N, C-alpha and C positions, 0 to 999 in steps of 0.2 A: 494366647494359646501356647501350647508346647507339645513335644513329641510324647506319645503314649504307646508303649510296647504292648500289643494285644496278643501276639503269638510269640512264644519264646521257644528256645531249643534247650532242653534239659541236659544233664550230664551224660545221659545215655544216647544223646543225639536225636531224641524224639520231640516232636512238636507238641507243645502244651498251650492251651488257651487260657488267658486271663479274662474270665467273664466280667469281672468287676470293671476292669479297664475298658473292655469292649463296650459295655453298657454306658459307661461314663461319657463316651464319645457319641454313640449312635442314638441314645435315648434322651438327649437333651430336648426340653420341651419345645423350643422354637424350630427344631428341624426334624423331629422324630417322624412326623407324618408327611414330610416332603419327599417326593421322588429323589433318589440319590444317584449322583454321578460319582463313580469311583475311579480316580486317576491314580494308577500305581506304576512306579518306576522299578524296573527289574533289569538285570544284566550281571555281567561278571564283576567280581569284587575289585575295589580300588579303581573304578572308572568314573567316579564323580556323580553317582546317583543322588546322594543326599544334597549335593550342591545345586544340582539342577532343580530339585524340589524346592529349595530355598528361593530360587528365582520364581518358580511357579506360585509360591506363597505371596509374591508381590503383585499378583494379577489384579486385585481390586484397585491398585494405584497405577495401572498401565497407562491411563490417559494423561498422567502428569509427566513432566520432563524429567524430574528426579525420582522416577518410579522405583528405582532400586534402593532408595534410602540415602542416608547421609554419606557424603563422598569419602570421608576419612574413616568410615567404619565398615567392617566386613558384613556380609549378609548373614543373618541369624535365622535360626529355626531348627531344622533337623540337625542333630549332632554330627560332627565330622572331626577328623583329625588327620594331619599329614602323616605320611609314612607308607610302608608297604604292607602293613597288616590290616586285615578287615576290621571294621569298626561296628557297623550296624549288624545286629543279631535279630533273627526272626522277622516279624512283620510289624512295622511301626506306623500308627495312624497319627495324623495331626489332630490335636484335641478339639479344635473348633472347625466346624464345616463352614465353607464359604457359600453364602446364599447368592444365587444368580438367576437370571431369567433366560429361557431358551428363545430361539428365533420365533417360536410360536406363542410367546407370551406366557409360558408356563413356568412357575416358580419351582426351582430345584435347589438341592443342597449338594455342594461339591466336596468330596472327601479326598484328601491327598494322602498317599501311603508310600512308605519306603520299604524295601525288602533287603534281606541279607544277600550279599553278593554270591553269585553262583560259583561253585567249584573253587573255593578259596583253600588256602593251605591249612586252615584250622577247622574246616568242615568236611564232612564226608559227602560222597556223591549222592547218597540216599537223602541227606538233608537238603541238598541243592535241588534235587528232583522233586521232593515233596513240597518245598517252598514255592518253586516255580509253578508246579501244577495247581497248588492252592491259590496262588496269586492270580492265575488265569480264571479260576472259578469266581474269585472275589471281584475282580476289576471289570469295569465297562470300557475304560480307556487304558491300555497298557503301553507304557513307553518303554521300549526295549533299548537300553543304552549300550552302545559299543564305541570303541575308540578307534579313530583314524580311518577305518575302512569297514565295509559291510561284506561279509564273506558267506559262502554257502553253508558253512557249519553253523553260523548264527541262525540261518533260516531253518536248518535241519532241527536244531534244538527247539525253535518255536513250533515247528510242525508237530514235533512229538507231544508237546504240552497241549497244543490246540486240538490235536486228534483225540487226546485223552479227554479234554473238556467236551468235545463233540460226542464222545461215547456216553459221558455222564449226563449231558444236557440235550444233545441233539436227538436222542432217541425218545425224549419226552417232549412232545409239543412241536417237534421239528425245528428247534432253535439252531442257529448257526454256531460254529465252533468258537468264534470269538466275535466281539462287537466292533472294537476298533483297536488296531495295533499300530503304534507309531514307532517307526525305526529311527532312532536318533543317533547319527554318526558324529561323534565329537572330534574336534580338532582336525577337520577334513583338510588334507594337505595338497589336494590337486584341483583347485578351483578352475584352472584353465580347461580341464577335461569336463568337469561337471561343476557348475557354479554353486555357490552357497545357497541354502534355502530350500524351499519345497520343490521348486521346479527341477533343480539339479538333483535332488534326492529321488524324485520320480524317474528321471532319466537313468540314474544309476541302478535303480531297482529294475527298470525295464531291461537294462543291459544284462543284469544278472539272470533275470527270468527269461530273457530272449533265447532264441535258438542259436547255438554255436554252429558256425559254418565250417570251421576247420575240423573239429572233432565231433564224432557222433556221441550224443549224450547217453549216459547209462539210464537204465530203467528208473533207478532211484532219483537221479537228477531230473528226469522227465516228469516223474510223479511230483517232485517238489515244485517244479515250475508250474505244473498244471494246478496244483493245490493253491498256490498264491495268486495265480492269474485268474482263478475262479472267483475271487472275492476282491475286485479292485476297489470297491467302495468302502471296504473294511480295513484297508491298510494304507499307510502313508510313510514317506521317508523324508527326513530333513538332514541336510548337511550343515553342520554348525561351524561357524568361523572360529579359528583359534582365539583364545583369550589374549589379553595384553601380556607382554613379556617383561619379566623382572629377573634380577640376578638369582633369586632364590626359587625360581620356577613358579610363576604366578598361577593360581587356580581361581575358579569362580568365587570361592569364598574369601579371596583376598579383599583388600580395601576396594570400595567401589570406584574411587578415582583412578585406580590402576587399570580399569577396563577401557579398552579403546572404543572410540565412537562406532566403528564398524561392528565390533563384537556386541555392543549395546543394541545396535539396530537388529542384528540377527537374533539376539535373545528375545527382543520384543516381538519379532515376527514369529518365532517359535511358540511363545506363550499365547499369542493371539490365535495361532493356528490350531491349538489344542483346547483352549478354554473360551473362545469367542462364543456368542449365543448360538450360532449356526453349527458349531462343532460339538456342543455338549451332548453326550450320549448317556441316557439314563440306564442304570443297571437293570438287566432283566435276568430272570431265572427260568429257563425253558420257555423263553419268549414272553414271560409275564413281568411287566415293570414292577419294581419293588421300592418301598420307602426305606428310610434309614432304619426304622425299628424292625422292619421285615428283614433287612440285610443282617441286622444283629442276630436274629433267630437263625438265618441261613448259615452264618459263620459258626454259630454255636452248634448247629446240627452237623456241619461238614468237617470241622477241624478235628474232632476226635478220630475220624477215619484215617487221618494222616499221622497217627501217633506211632506207627511201626516204621521199620526201615525199608518197607516195600510200599509201592503205590497201592492204594485200595483197589480191590477188584471192581471194574466198572459196573458189573451187575448189581453189586451192593450199593454203589453210589447212585445208580439209577433209581433204586428203591427209595433211598433217602431223599433224592430230589423230587420224586413223585409224591412222596409223603408230605414234603414241604409245600409243594404246589397245591395239594389237596387241602392242607390246613389253611393256606391263604384263600383258596376259593370258598371254603366253608365260612371263614371269618368274614370275607367280603359279602357273601350272600346274607349272612346273619346281620351284618351292619346295614346292608341295603333294606332288608326286611324291617329292621327296627326303625330306620329312617322313614320308610313308607308308612308304618303303623303310626309313628309319631305325627307324621304329616296329616294322615287321615283324622286322627284324634284332634289335632289342632283345628282342622277345618270344621269338624262337628262342634267342638267347643266354641269356636268363633261364632257359629250360627246361633248357639244357645246364648252366648254372651250378647250378641247383637239383638236377639229377641228380648232378652231380659232388660237390656238397656232401653229398648223402644217401649216396653211395658212400663218401665220405671218413669220414663219421661212423660208418657201419656197420663199416668197416675198423678204425677206432679202438676201437669197442666190442668187436669180436672180439679185438683185441690186448690190451685191458684184461682181458677174461675169461680169455684164455690165460695172462696173467701171474698173475692171481689163482689160477687152477687150479694153476699151477706152485708158487706160494707156499704155498697151503693144503696141498698134498700133502706138501711137506717140513715144513710147520709141524705138521700132525697127526702125522706120523711122529716128529717131535721130542717132541711132547707125550706120545705113547705111551711112548716110551723113558724120558722124564723121570719121568712118574708111576709107571710100572711098576717101574723099577729104583731110584728114589730115594725118592719120596714114600710108596709103599706099604711099603717096607722100614723107613721112618722112623717112621710113625705107624700103620701097619696099613691094612688094606683099608677098614674102616669109617671110620676117621679121614680117609683120603684122599677118600672120597665126601663126607663132611661138608664138608670144605674146598672141594671142587669145587662142591657145591650152593650154598654161601655165596657163592663167587666168581661163579657164574652169576646168582644173585639180584641181587648188586650191579651187575653189568654191564647186566642188563636194566633195572633201575631207573634206572640212569644214562642209558640210551638213552631211556626215557620222559621223564625230566626235560629232557634236551637237546632232544627233539623237540617237546614240548608247551609247556613253560614258557619255555625260553630261546630257542626258534626260531632256533638256530644252524644252521650248515650241516649238511646231512643226512649227510655223510660220517662225522661223529663218532658219531651215533646208530647208523649201520650198523656201524661198527667195534665199538661196545659190544655190539651184538647178536651180531656174529661171535664175539667172545670168549666170550659166554655160551653160544653153540652149541658152541664148542670145549670148554668145560668139561663140557657135557652129554655130548659125545662121549667125554670122559675117563671119565665114569661107566660108559659102555658098555664101555670098555676094561678098567676095573677089574673089573666083574662078570662079563663074558663072555669076553673075550679072555684075561684072566689065568688063568681056570679052564681054558680050552682048552689053554693052555701047561702 
């Protein structure tokens, strides 16, 4: 696989959708009908978003010791480059979705996405706001990437985008403003205060959201804390161990053998914490789960609304969202109806086929018995003539009876051997019994019919 830029920023600073690129990713035959999990990494520019995505790409190999790849090679995947200038532009999808199974045994497709860094020197505030707002609408798991510390202004930015998403989606179907937000604090420098990992991150988040005893919080701060405290199951925080140190300033994309064992451990913990079966969150639109193909249509419908330098009016977006949900409901109802009709027709046709098959077998059986009756009538007529005019005249009546009884005994014994010991086809044993009965009939001819004549 490789990176595919699906949403670009043109020279006027407006977002443009590459429908061909989008469809090449989301309409692949093996994943298009699977529920989709969209993990998107967002945050300020030059904070290593692309590099953490390259770690997440290694998720299928997490159970192996060398899950990050060959020791002397850097992690590959989403493009990156050293320096102070932003590299990623627009929104970039990974070309191949990762198939996974949720804790409930449901098959899903996981899409990894990268975004242009917020508030970079080469991008306008309008670009950053539009990309962040659109990324919230697209993702089901949003990793908000920050360096060294989590501050209130980070949460304020998130609240702005999530409140906007709530206006777009929450008013239709009562959906929550976001599904899962993962706050990733990179290069955490104070593990003695809050340890690395999920537990330390949760304590840091609780500290930020907790009530300050010394200073009375402002209304804005109180609202922010209330907002994030109201959705504890939808947000997490992870404090990442710093990477290995080298003379040239090591980054995650450096050679794998430069990563310290501790950093490797916390990378593994982070990846498992966002992509394990119990953590996978299927993308929903206004509370309705969507497949990869349905997400494609949703992005195609929503992206043009972000082509100006201002955020779209929520009322217009609500209309677009409602229109999309109505289309999904109509298509699903039609699909269910067609499946029901097909099932009913299959049941009816199955009954007709079964009846036709029974009639055909009955006809075949009658035809077999008719032929057997025709055969045995001529066969017994032949036996009577043969035994009466040839065998009796040759050996006498009692000699013919003795020969017939011997032949009958041999035939019946053969039938028993074939049926019991050899387990061969039953036709042979039935034939032997038939011959035995024929010879018995001969005895009747000899003793009774011959005397009558």
